N, C-alpha and C positions, 0 to 999 in steps of 0.2 A: 389371499392375501398377497399383496403388492411386497416386491424386494426394495420398492422406494420406500427412502429414509428421507425426512424433513431435515437435513444437515444446520439448516438456520437457528433449529431450536437450542442447538451448542454453541453456536459461534456469534460473537458480539458485533458482527456485521450485520446492520438490519433490512430490511428488503429495501431493494431496490426501489428510488420513484424521487420525483421530481421534487417533494418535501421531506424527503427523510432525512431524519435528525441521528444526526451521529451518536455514539456511546461518549459519556463522558471520561475523561481521561480514568484510568483505571490503576490506582495505587497502592494496590496489593499485593503481596507478596505468594509466588506461585512458582510451583518448579517448571521452569521455561520448558515448552517442546522445542521450542526454535528459537537460535535470537543471532544476529548479524555480528561480528564482530570487527570494525573498522581503527586500521592504524590511521592515528594523525599525529604532525607535524607541530600542531600549534591547538592545544586541546582548547585552550579558549575561543578561539574564533569559532573550532568547530560546531563547539555545544551552543554558541550564540547562534550559528548558521541551524544547526537542527531545533532548536527551538522557537525562534524566531521567523524562522523560514518553514521550515517544515512542520511546526506545530508539535511537536516533542516537549515534553519535560523532564528535569532530572530528576529522576530518581534516588538516586544518590552515588555520590563520588569519592575517591581516593585522590587526594589532590596531587596531579602532578602526574598521576598515573593513569587512570581509569575514571569515564562517569558514563553509568548505566540510564540510558535513556529510555522512554517511553510513551507511546500515547494511548492506545485503546488496548485492552487485555491481549495479548500476545504479539504483540508489535515493540519489540525490546531489541535494542540496541545498545553494542557496548564500544564506545571509543576508545582507544588505549592508544600511550604516549609510544612514539616512536620516533626514532631516528630522521626518515624520509618517509617520504610517500610517492605512490607513482607517479609518472610525470605525466600521464593523460589518464582516462576512464577506461577501466577495460571493459572486453564485450559482457562479462558477466556483469548482473544487477541483481537488485534487491527491490521486490513489490510489496507496496503496504495499499490493503483496501482503504478507501472513503467514501464519502457521498458525494453526490453533484454538487452540491453549494459548496462543497470543499474546497471544489478545484480552482475556479477566479480567484480565491483570495488566498490561496496558495500559489498560485503562479505570479501574484503582482506582489507577494512578501517576497519571494525568492527573488526576484526582479530588481525588487528597491534594492536588498543586501548584495546580489550578486548579478548583474544587469545579463551577460550569457550564460546563468546556469541553467536555463529553461529551456527545453524542445514540446513542443506543444501546449496549448492540450488538442488532443487528437482522437475521432471515435475510430471504434475498431470493428471489425468482423464478427467480433464475436460480443457484441453489444456493452461495450466499456466506452467510458473516457480518460484518456490515461494521458498522463502529462510524465514527463523524464525531466528530473533535474538531477547534476553534476556537482557534489556538494566540494566544500573546500579540500576536501583531502582525495578527490579527483573519485570517488564513489558514485555507481549508477544506481539513482532512485527514483523507482516508476512511482506514482501512486494513481489509483487504478480504482476508477466510480463506476458499478454495476447502473445501467440505463434499465428505464423501466421496459419489460417486455412484453412489447409489442406481436403478436403471432403474425401478421400480413407484412413484417418489416424485411426491407434485406438481409438483416443479421438473422431475423429467425431460420430464413431460408438456408443461411449456410450451417447454421447450428444443426438445421434438421439434415443438411446434406452428410454433417458429421457422424448423425446417426442419434445427433442431441434433441430430444422432443421436450416440450413443457412436461411436469409430471401429471397434468390434468389432461393431456392428449388421449388421440387413441390410444396410443400404445403404452398409455401411464407411468410405464418405469423407468422412461431411458434404457430399455433393454440393458447390452452389459455395462453401461456408464452407472448403474445403481449396483452392482453389485460390488 
């Protein structure tokens, strides 16, 4: 028996592919295993950008105080009113999964709202396409889409050099990464 567990069974993130379909926005209530809290000095403008630019929806809000935003299950953001925000984006950021078909529309929507807010998209050595967005409250947000896995690609060689192999490869369980 292998120690490998296919975690896609519990994840809302679809299997990577050019035709991957994102899950529907999740409107249910659950105990959030993690979420991001972002201060904003203009709650309405922030909500507008996160909804129209980044594809979140308002789950609920407390007028003038807080808005709980969500995309997929487990992609939760709390925008909270604050007197001020950082003058520039910090090195620390947050990443959200998306599918390849969402990258270009997200870039277009964010650039339409804030032309200088987007950096990318760019392909990474770990087989994703990423786009970084600086939001109105100067939060650094990365949307990352897994690309289809090609065992002959440079990305596959990069991953193998790190000790990560596909589950159906000879080693079968990604070694210590599966534990």
